[in-house]
C-alpha positions as CSV (number, residue, x, y, z in Angstrom):
1,M,-41.9,-69.0,12.1
2,H,-42.3,-65.2,11.6
3,Q,-39.4,-63.3,13.2
4,P,-40.0,-59.7,14.2
5,P,-37.9,-57.1,12.3
6,K,-34.5,-56.5,13.5
7,Q,-34.2,-53.5,15.9
8,F,-31.3,-51.2,15.3
9,P,-29.7,-49.9,18.5
10,E,-30.3,-46.3,19.4
11,M,-26.5,-45.6,19.0
12,D,-26.8,-46.7,15.3
13,Y,-29.6,-44.3,14.7
14,L,-27.6,-41.4,16.1
15,T,-24.5,-42.2,14.1
16,F,-26.7,-42.4,10.9
17,L,-28.4,-39.0,11.7
18,L,-25.0,-37.3,12.3
19,A,-23.7,-38.8,9.0
20,I,-26.7,-37.3,7.1
21,L,-26.2,-34.0,8.8
22,H,-22.5,-34.0,7.9
23,V,-23.2,-34.8,4.3
24,H,-26.0,-32.1,4.1
25,K,-23.7,-29.5,5.6
26,A,-20.9,-30.4,3.1
27,L,-23.3,-30.1,0.3
28,C,-24.9,-26.9,1.3
29,E,-22.0,-25.1,2.7
30,E,-20.0,-23.1,0.2
31,T,-16.3,-22.2,0.6
32,F,-15.5,-18.6,0.1
33,W,-12.1,-17.1,-0.3
34,D,-12.1,-13.6,1.1
35,T,-8.8,-12.6,-0.7
36,T,-6.9,-14.2,-3.6
37,I,-3.3,-13.3,-3.9
38,K,-0.9,-13.7,-6.8
39,F,2.0,-16.1,-5.9
40,A,5.4,-14.4,-5.6
41,E,8.7,-15.1,-3.9
42,N,8.2,-12.1,-1.6
43,M,4.5,-11.9,-0.8
44,T,2.4,-10.5,2.0
45,L,-0.8,-11.9,3.5
46,E,-2.8,-9.3,5.6
47,C,-5.7,-9.6,8.0
48,M,-7.3,-6.7,9.6
49,Y,-10.0,-7.1,12.3
50,P,-12.7,-4.5,12.7
51,S,-11.8,-3.5,16.3
52,V,-8.7,-3.6,18.5
53,D,-9.9,-5.9,21.4
54,I,-7.6,-9.0,20.4
55,T,-6.3,-11.7,22.7
56,Q,-4.2,-13.5,20.1
57,V,-3.9,-14.2,16.5
58,E,-3.0,-17.6,14.8
59,W,-2.4,-18.3,11.1
60,F,-3.0,-21.7,9.6
61,K,-2.4,-23.4,6.2
62,I,-5.4,-25.5,5.1
63,H,-4.6,-28.7,3.1
64,D,-7.1,-31.5,3.9
65,V,-6.5,-30.5,7.5
66,Q,-5.8,-27.2,9.2
67,K,-2.2,-26.9,10.3
68,S,-0.8,-24.1,12.5
69,I,1.9,-21.9,11.1
70,G,2.4,-19.3,13.7
71,L,1.0,-17.5,16.7
72,L,1.1,-13.9,17.7
73,H,0.4,-12.9,21.3
74,P,0.3,-9.3,22.6
75,I,2.2,-10.4,25.7
76,Y,4.2,-13.5,24.8
77,G,5.3,-12.4,21.4
78,V,5.6,-14.4,18.1
79,V,5.9,-18.2,17.7
80,I,6.5,-19.7,14.2
81,H,6.4,-23.4,13.7
82,E,8.8,-25.4,11.5
83,P,9.4,-25.3,8.5
84,Y,7.9,-21.9,8.1
85,D,10.2,-20.3,10.7
86,K,12.8,-20.1,7.9
87,K,10.7,-18.4,5.2
88,L,8.2,-15.9,6.8
89,H,7.7,-13.2,9.3
90,L,4.7,-12.7,11.5
91,L,4.2,-9.1,12.8
92,N,1.8,-6.3,13.5
93,S,1.2,-3.5,11.2
94,T,3.0,-0.3,12.1
95,T,0.1,1.9,10.9
96,A,-3.0,-0.2,12.1
97,P,-2.9,-1.9,15.5
98,N,-5.5,-4.3,14.5
99,T,-3.8,-5.6,11.4
100,V,-1.5,-8.7,11.4
101,I,0.8,-9.4,8.5
102,L,2.3,-12.7,7.2
103,S,5.2,-11.9,5.1
104,F,7.0,-14.5,3.0
105,Y,10.5,-14.2,1.7
106,N,12.0,-16.7,-0.9
107,A,8.7,-18.6,-1.1
108,S,8.4,-21.7,-3.4
109,E,5.6,-23.5,-5.2
110,T,4.9,-25.4,-2.0
111,D,3.6,-22.3,-0.4
112,V,0.8,-22.2,-3.0
113,G,-2.5,-22.9,-1.3
114,T,-5.2,-21.7,1.2
115,Y,-4.4,-19.9,4.3
116,S,-6.6,-18.5,7.2
117,C,-6.0,-16.1,10.0
118,S,-7.9,-16.5,13.2
119,F,-8.4,-13.6,15.7
120,L,-9.4,-14.5,19.3
121,T,-11.3,-11.4,20.8
122,Y,-12.6,-10.5,24.2
123,T,-16.2,-9.7,23.1
124,H,-16.8,-11.4,19.7
125,G,-15.2,-14.7,20.1
126,T,-13.3,-15.9,17.1
127,W,-13.1,-14.1,13.7
128,K,-11.5,-15.8,10.7
129,K,-10.5,-14.7,7.2
130,T,-9.5,-17.1,4.4
131,I,-6.8,-16.2,1.8
132,R,-5.9,-18.2,-1.3
133,V,-2.5,-18.0,-3.0
134,V,-2.5,-18.9,-6.7
135,Q,-0.1,-18.9,-9.5
136,S,-1.4,-16.4,-12.0
137,D,-0.6,-13.4,-14.2
138,S,-2.1,-10.0,-13.5
139,F,-5.7,-10.4,-12.5
140,E,-6.7,-7.4,-14.4
141,T,-5.8,-8.9,-17.7
142,D,-8.7,-11.2,-17.3
143,A,-11.3,-8.5,-16.8
144,P,-12.7,-6.9,-20.0
145,L,-14.2,-3.6,-19.3
146,N,-18.0,-2.9,-19.7
147,Y,-18.3,0.7,-18.5
148,H,-16.3,3.4,-16.7
149,I,-17.5,5.7,-13.8
150,V,-15.8,8.9,-12.7
151,S,-16.7,10.5,-9.3
152,E,-15.3,13.0,-6.9
153,S,-13.9,12.1,-3.6
154,G,-16.2,12.0,-0.6
155,K,-19.4,11.3,-2.5
156,N,-21.4,7.9,-2.5
157,V,-20.8,5.9,-5.5
158,T,-23.3,3.1,-6.8
159,L,-22.3,0.3,-9.3
160,N,-25.0,-1.6,-11.0
161,C,-25.2,-4.8,-13.1
162,Q,-28.3,-6.4,-14.8
163,L,-28.6,-10.1,-15.5
164,Q,-29.1,-10.9,-19.3
165,M,-29.1,-14.6,-19.5
166,D,-32.3,-16.8,-18.9
167,G,-32.7,-19.5,-16.3
168,L,-32.3,-19.7,-12.5
169,V,-29.3,-18.1,-11.0
170,H,-27.8,-19.3,-7.9
171,Q,-25.6,-16.5,-6.6
172,V,-24.2,-13.1,-7.4
173,T,-20.8,-11.8,-6.2
174,W,-19.0,-8.4,-6.2
175,E,-15.2,-8.3,-6.3
176,K,-12.5,-5.8,-6.4
177,I,-9.7,-6.6,-8.8
178,Q,-6.1,-5.4,-8.5
179,P,-3.1,-6.6,-10.5
180,Y,-1.9,-8.8,-7.7
181,Q,-5.0,-9.2,-5.5
182,I,-8.7,-9.9,-5.6
183,D,-11.0,-9.1,-2.7
184,L,-14.5,-10.5,-2.3
185,L,-16.8,-7.7,-1.4
186,T,-20.3,-9.3,-1.2
187,C,-21.8,-12.7,-2.1
188,C,-25.6,-13.1,-2.1
189,N,-27.3,-16.5,-2.4
190,L,-30.2,-15.7,-4.7
191,S,-32.1,-18.9,-4.2
192,Q,-32.4,-18.2,-0.4
193,G,-32.0,-14.5,-0.1
194,R,-28.9,-14.9,2.2
195,S,-25.6,-13.0,2.0
196,Y,-22.1,-14.0,3.0
197,T,-20.4,-11.6,5.4
198,S,-17.2,-10.4,3.7
199,K,-14.0,-9.7,5.6
200,Y,-13.1,-6.7,3.3
201,P,-12.0,-3.9,5.6
202,R,-13.9,-1.3,3.8
203,Q,-17.7,-0.6,4.4
204,I,-19.6,-1.9,1.4
205,L,-23.4,-2.0,1.0
206,S,-25.2,-4.3,-1.5
207,N,-28.7,-5.7,-2.0
208,C,-29.6,-9.3,-1.6
209,S,-33.0,-10.6,-2.4
210,Q,-34.3,-13.9,-3.4
211,G,-34.8,-14.4,-7.1
212,S,-33.5,-10.9,-8.1
213,R,-32.0,-10.5,-11.5
214,S,-30.0,-7.2,-10.8
215,S,-27.6,-6.2,-8.2
216,W,-26.0,-2.9,-7.0
217,L,-23.0,-2.1,-4.9
218,L,-22.7,1.1,-2.9
219,I,-19.5,2.6,-1.7
220,P,-20.1,5.3,0.9
221,N,-17.7,8.4,1.1
222,A,-15.5,7.1,-1.8
223,T,-11.8,8.0,-1.7
224,T,-9.0,7.7,-4.1
225,S,-8.1,4.3,-2.7
226,D,-11.5,3.1,-3.9
227,S,-10.4,3.6,-7.4
228,G,-10.0,0.3,-9.6
229,L,-11.8,-2.5,-11.3
230,Y,-15.1,-4.0,-9.9
231,R,-16.6,-7.3,-11.0
232,C,-20.1,-8.3,-10.8
233,R,-20.7,-12.1,-11.5
234,F,-24.0,-14.0,-11.7
235,S,-23.4,-17.8,-11.3
236,A,-25.9,-20.6,-12.0
237,R,-25.6,-24.2,-10.5
238,S,-25.3,-25.6,-13.9
239,G,-21.8,-23.7,-14.3
240,E,-23.0,-20.8,-16.5
241,N,-22.0,-17.4,-15.4
242,E,-22.5,-13.9,-16.6
243,T,-19.8,-11.1,-15.8
244,F,-19.9,-7.3,-15.7
245,V,-16.7,-5.2,-15.0
246,A,-16.8,-1.6,-14.1
247,K,-13.8,0.8,-13.7
248,L,-14.2,3.4,-11.0
249,T,-11.9,6.5,-10.9
250,I,-12.2,8.7,-7.8
251,T,-10.8,12.2,-8.4
252,D,-9.4,14.4,-5.6
253,G,-10.8,17.9,-5.6
254,K,-7.5,19.5,-4.5
255,A,-5.6,17.8,-7.4
256,D,-8.3,18.9,-9.9
257,S,-7.8,22.6,-8.7
258,Q,-4.1,22.3,-9.0
259,Y,-4.5,20.9,-12.4
260,L,-6.8,23.7,-13.5
261,L,-4.4,26.3,-12.0
262,F,-1.7,24.7,-13.9
263,V,-3.6,24.7,-17.2
264,A,-4.5,28.3,-16.8
265,G,-1.0,29.3,-15.9
266,G,0.1,27.6,-19.1
267,V,-2.4,29.3,-21.1
268,V,-1.3,32.7,-19.8
269,L,2.4,31.9,-20.4
270,L,1.7,30.9,-24.0
271,F,-0.3,34.2,-24.5
272,V,2.7,36.2,-23.1
273,V,5.1,34.4,-25.3
274,A,2.9,34.9,-28.5
275,I,2.8,38.6,-27.8
276,V,6.6,38.8,-27.4
277,I,7.1,37.1,-30.5
278,I,4.7,39.3,-32.4
279,I,6.5,42.4,-31.0
280,V,10.0,41.1,-32.0
281,I,8.7,40.4,-35.5
282,S,7.2,43.8,-35.8
283,C,10.5,45.5,-34.8
284,N,12.6,43.4,-37.1
285,R,10.3,44.4,-40.0
286,R,10.6,48.2,-39.1
287,R,14.5,47.9,-39.1
288,R,14.6,46.3,-42.5
289,R,12.3,49.0,-43.9
290,Q,14.5,51.8,-42.4
291,K,17.6,50.2,-43.8
292,S,16.1,49.7,-47.4
293,T,14.6,53.1,-47.7
294,P,17.8,55.3,-48.1
295,F,19.2,52.9,-50.4
296,K,16.2,53.1,-52.7
297,E,16.2,56.8,-52.7
298,S,19.9,57.1,-53.6
299,W,19.3,54.6,-56.4
300,D,16.4,56.4,-57.8
301,T,18.4,59.8,-57.8
302,K,21.4,58.1,-59.6
303,S,19.1,56.6,-62.2
304,K,17.3,59.9,-62.9
305,A,20.6,61.7,-63.4
306,A,21.8,59.2,-65.7
307,N,18.7,59.3,-67.8
308,N,18.8,63.2,-67.9
309,Y,22.4,63.0,-69.2
310,R,21.7,60.5,-71.8
311,S,18.4,61.6,-73.1
312,P,18.7,63.7,-76.4
313,F,15.2,65.2,-76.0
314,S,14.5,68.4,-74.0
315,I,12.7,68.1,-70.8
316,T,10.5,71.0,-71.7
317,Q,9.1,69.2,-74.9
318,P,5.4,69.4,-75.0
319,M,3.5,66.4,-73.9
320,E,1.7,66.0,-77.2
321,D,5.0,65.4,-79.1
322,T,5.6,62.5,-76.7
323,R,2.4,60.8,-77.8
324,E,3.6,60.7,-81.5
325,D,5.3,57.7,-82.9
326,I,9.0,58.0,-83.2
327,Y,10.6,56.2,-86.3
328,V,14.4,55.9,-86.5
329,N,16.0,55.2,-89.8
330,Y,19.3,53.5,-89.8
331,P,21.5,54.5,-92.8
332,T,22.8,51.7,-95.0
333,F,26.5,51.7,-95.9
334,S,27.6,50.3,-99.2
335,R,30.4,47.9,-99.3
336,R,33.2,48.9,-101.6
337,P,35.4,46.2,-102.9
338,K,38.9,45.8,-101.6
339,P,41.6,46.9,-104.0
340,R,43.7,44.1,-105.4
341,V,47.4,44.1,-104.9
């Protein structure tokens, strides 16, 4: 007898659908680290929220699950959970009221991992930043330089990179590299034309268009603090990537004018010293000449007197006689034999 197909309960359909959505979200959602910090025994993790309407701030360490480390409330103060209460401080920045600092002292390898700070605000809800702590050498040593840009303070600076490799590229990212820290500036999904909102505290502009093979980064009103290394990286789903590194140097106009004045002053000083040296040498030469002239005149007088005394010829002898050859005959003396005794 033919039996009708088995009907699944409505609850099973809902569970299956939620499972598919969870897997799809896990595959499509990418994890971004806003900042990567070099591990050190004394290290500092910093989060800066764009505005100051903060209700509270909580720090978490992410390892499979999210575990609370500490809480900072503007009224009730600071609470740090064990075992972190013996190795870190949680405090507000003294210079920026919207910045919270997690400071480690005597950290160990167990503190390597991923952290996040969560700001609860009045108007914008929850704002999060993810920080990764890794064991590494200086981050700048792994960044070979492609080109160098020098600009003045206060001007807009644009960095560019052009994709060279063939094939489809999944995303392009821009990062600022420092010896102890790497900050994510922008991240663009080229297959969807969608960008990730970075938690970098500085305003940065960049293009993000689907299928683009070039990227630019605009730093408005650049200051000396924007100087450093900037890395542009194209990444493909196959694992291939192409990287460009640019060095940016922002000069201060005041420093440049002071440097020019210093150089000009040095040139003038060298010119004055050269003139003084020339004058001193000239004076020394004059003194030597004055000392040597009387001695030479007395020597000439003495030599002339000696010649007049010894000369057998008259001074008034005609000049024609002096042109004649003078032959001197030396007499020969005969040798007489010695008498014998």
